[in-house]
C-alpha positions in Angstrom: 7.3 -20.6 19.0 6.5 -18.4 16.0 8.2 -19.4 12.7 9.0 -16.7 10.2 9.3 -18.1 6.7 10.7 -16.3 3.7 8.3 -15.9 0.8 10.3 -15.5 -2.4 9.2 -13.5 -5.4 8.2 -16.6 -7.3 5.6 -17.2 -4.5 7.2 -20.5 -3.4 7.1 -20.8 0.4 9.8 -22.7 2.1 8.2 -24.9 4.8 11.2 -27.2 5.4 12.4 -26.6 9.0 16.0 -26.7 7.9 15.3 -23.7 5.7 13.3 -21.5 8.1 14.6 -18.0 8.1 14.6 -17.6 11.8 12.8 -19.0 14.9 11.8 -16.5 17.5 9.0 -15.5 19.8 9.2 -12.0 18.4 8.9 -10.8 14.8 11.6 -8.7 13.2 10.6 -5.5 11.5 9.2 -6.2 8.0 6.0 -7.1 6.2 4.0 -10.2 7.0 1.1 -12.3 5.9 -0.5 -15.2 7.8 -0.5 -18.8 6.6 -3.3 -21.1 7.9 -3.2 -24.8 8.2 -5.8 -27.1 6.6 -8.1 -26.6 9.6 -8.1 -22.8 9.2 -5.9 -22.3 12.2 -2.7 -20.3 12.4 0.4 -22.0 11.0 3.0 -19.4 10.2 3.8 -15.7 9.8 5.1 -15.5 6.2 7.6 -12.7 5.6 6.7 -10.8 2.4 9.0 -8.8 0.2 8.8 -5.1 1.1 6.8 -3.4 -1.7 8.5 -1.2 -4.2 7.7 2.5 -4.2 7.6 4.6 -7.4 7.7 8.4 -7.7 4.6 9.6 -5.8 2.1 11.3 -8.1 1.6 14.9 -7.0 -1.8 15.1 -5.2 -3.5 17.8 -3.2 -3.6 15.4 -0.3 0.1 14.3 -0.4 1.2 16.9 2.1 -1.6 15.9 4.4 -0.6 12.2 4.2 3.1 13.0 4.9 2.5 15.6 7.6 0.1 13.4 9.5 2.4 10.3 9.2 5.3 12.3 10.5 3.2 13.6 13.4 2.0 10.2 14.4 5.5 8.7 14.3 7.0 11.5 16.3 8.1 11.0 20.0 6.1 14.1 20.9 2.9 12.5 19.7 3.7 9.4 21.7 4.3 11.5 24.9 1.1 13.4 24.4 -1.0 10.2 24.1 0.7 8.8 27.2 -0.1 12.0 29.2 -3.7 11.9 28.0 -3.9 8.2 28.9 -5.1 7.2 25.5 -3.8 4.4 23.3 -1.2 5.4 20.7 -3.1 4.3 17.6 -4.6 5.9 14.5 -5.7 5.3 10.9 -5.4 6.8 7.4 -8.0 5.9 4.8 -7.2 6.8 1.2 -9.9 6.7 -1.5 -10.1 7.6 -5.2 -10.5 6.1 -8.7 -9.1 2.7 -9.4 -5.5 2.9 -10.6 -4.9 6.4 -9.2 -1.9 5.4 -7.1 -3.4 4.8 -3.6 -1.3 1.6 -3.2 1.9 3.5 -4.0 1.1 6.0 -1.2 0.5 3.1 1.2 3.7 1.3 0.1 5.6 4.6 0.8 4.2 4.7 4.3 5.0 1.0 4.8 8.6 1.6 3.9 8.8 4.7 6.0 7.5 3.0 9.2 9.8 0.0 8.7 12.8 2.2 8.2 12.1 4.8 10.9 10.2 2.8 13.6 11.2 -0.8 12.8 7.5 -1.6 12.3 5.9 -5.0 11.8 3.5 -4.6 9.0 0.5 -7.0 8.6 -1.4 -7.5 5.4 -5.2 -7.9 6.1 -6.3 -9.0 2.6 -8.3 -12.1 3.3 -11.5 -12.4 5.3 -10.8 -16.0 6.3 -7.6 -14.9 8.0 -9.0 -11.8 9.8 -9.9 -13.2 13.3 -6.8 -15.5 13.4 -4.5 -12.6 12.4 -6.0 -10.3 15.0 -5.6 -13.0 17.7 -1.9 -13.6 16.8 -1.2 -9.8 16.7 -2.6 -9.4 20.2 -0.4 -12.2 21.4 2.7 -10.5 19.8 1.8 -7.2 21.5 2.2 -8.9 24.9 5.9 -9.6 24.1 7.0 -6.7 21.9 6.2 -3.0 21.8 7.4 -1.7 18.4 4.9 -0.2 16.0 2.4 -2.5 14.3 1.0 -1.4 11.0 -2.2 -2.9 9.7 -2.8 -2.7 5.9 -6.4 -2.9 4.6 -6.3 -2.4 0.9 -9.6 -2.7 -0.9 -11.3 -2.4 2.4 -14.8 -2.4 1.0 -14.2 -5.9 -0.2 -13.1 -7.0 3.3 -15.9 -5.5 5.4 -18.6 -6.8 2.9 -18.4 -10.2 4.6 -20.6 -11.1 7.5 -19.1 -10.2 10.8 -16.0 -8.6 9.3 -17.1 -5.0 10.1 -17.8 -5.7 13.7 -14.5 -7.7 14.1 -12.5 -4.8 12.6 -14.2 -2.1 14.7 -13.4 -4.0 17.9 -9.8 -4.3 16.8 -9.5 -0.6 15.8 -11.0 1.0 19.0 -12.9 -1.7 20.9 -12.2 -4.5 23.2 -9.5 -5.9 21.0 -7.6 -2.7 20.3 -3.9 -2.5 21.0 -1.2 0.1 21.7 1.1 1.6 19.1 -0.8 0.6 16.0 -1.4 2.4 12.7 -4.1 1.4 10.2 -3.5 2.1 6.5 -6.5 1.5 4.3 -7.7 2.2 0.8 -10.9 1.8 -1.3 -12.1 2.7 -4.7 -15.6 3.0 -3.4 -15.8 5.3 -0.3 -19.6 5.2 -0.4 -19.4 1.5 0.6 -17.4 2.2 3.7 -19.8 2.8 6.7 -19.8 6.3 8.2 -19.2 4.7 11.6 -15.7 4.1 10.3 -15.0 7.2 8.2 -16.4 9.7 10.6 -15.0 8.4 13.8 -11.4 9.8 14.5 -10.6 6.9 16.9 -10.8 4.7 13.8 -9.6 6.8 10.9 -8.1 10.1 11.8 -7.5 11.0 8.1 -9.9 10.2 5.2 -8.3 11.6 2.1 -9.1 11.5 -1.6 -6.2 10.8 -3.9 -6.3 12.5 -7.3 -3.9 14.5 -9.5 -2.8 17.8 -8.0 -4.3 21.1 -9.3 -0.7 22.3 -9.6 -0.3 21.5 -13.3 3.4 22.3 -13.4 4.2 19.9 -10.6 2.1 17.2 -12.4 3.9 17.9 -15.7 7.3 17.5 -14.0 6.3 14.2 -12.5 4.8 13.0 -15.8 8.0 13.9 -17.7 10.0 11.8 -15.3 7.5 9.0 -15.9 7.8 9.3 -19.7 11.6 9.4 -19.6 11.7 6.2 -17.5 9.8 4.4 -20.2 10.7 6.0 -23.5 14.1 7.4 -24.6 14.9 10.6 -26.4 11.6 12.4 -26.2 11.3 15.8 -27.7 9.4 18.9 -26.4 6.7 18.1 -29.0 6.5 14.6 -27.6 6.1 15.9 -24.1 3.3 18.2 -25.0 1.5 15.5 -27.0 1.7 13.1 -24.0 0.6 15.8 -21.6 -2.6 16.2 -23.6 -3.3 12.5 -23.2 -2.1 12.0 -19.5 -3.2 15.1 -17.5 -6.1 14.2 -15.2 -5.6 10.5 -15.9 -5.0 7.6 -13.5 -1.7 5.9 -13.3 -3.2 2.9 -15.0 -4.4 5.0 -17.9 -1.1 6.8 -18.2 0.7 3.4 -18.5 -1.6 2.4 -21.3 -1.0 5.7 -23.1 2.8 5.2 -22.8 2.7 1.6 -24.1 0.6 2.7 -27.1 2.9 5.7 -27.8 6.1 3.6 -27.6 4.5 1.1 -30.0 3.8 3.9 -32.5 7.4 5.2 -32.2 8.8 1.6 -32.6 6.6 1.1 -35.7 7.7 4.3 -37.3 11.4 3.6 -36.6 11.3 0.1 -38.2 13.0 0.1 -41.7 10.6 -0.6 -44.5 11.4 -3.8 -46.4 12.3 -3.1 -50.0 10.8 -5.5 -52.6 12.2 -6.1 -56.1 10.3 -7.4 -59.1 12.2 -9.3 -61.6 11.4 -8.6 -65.2 10.9 -11.6 -67.4 
């Protein structure tokens, strides 16, 4: 039997059988990690909290991401793959500067697939769990047919380990590949990902760079919503000042700009202490 265990936000995992969320041979839709026992063998699927999604930064590739995701999830695409006698599976690899918002795009797709297709999402973030997780996913595929989503964030770190690249290739389109599966990957260093992965459509159908859109007005509208969620009562002059600092910046850089700017405002608004000197 497969035990699903709730993992709370404080990262404490309930392992007591009396507090197990549910016992079932199948997994419910949601996001999961794998827990290993002390011998490195499979112990549990751990149910993770579905990630939060913030306003998506306007990007030249956002339309491509959404359009392809909608296409892959459509019944028409499913029927075409069936008629062509090919597995219903695909992959999207996002790359770009660190902190540009790739994870937010992936979180958006995770929530979309769970909501629209009742997907089971598996987090591949640890080399030591790679082979075990693939084995358990293959076992699950024999008893359930809903969409499986494989998340490979910081993929360059994962495939750097000996044997990981070969294991992953076999799972994506080799002897271990499965039906109805979508891979969502990201990297800060696209040059470290082998071309045998990036240039083979049976592994990654879409390889897209995430960066701020060239549509400046769209970016400004998104930035203004971001500013307003963090700082109250900004003036037009404030907006323009912040635009100068935030256009063509990563999300991480924008956050630091806003923290510094809010500190400046707070400092200016603090009443100055008045001192009195007593005359002798």
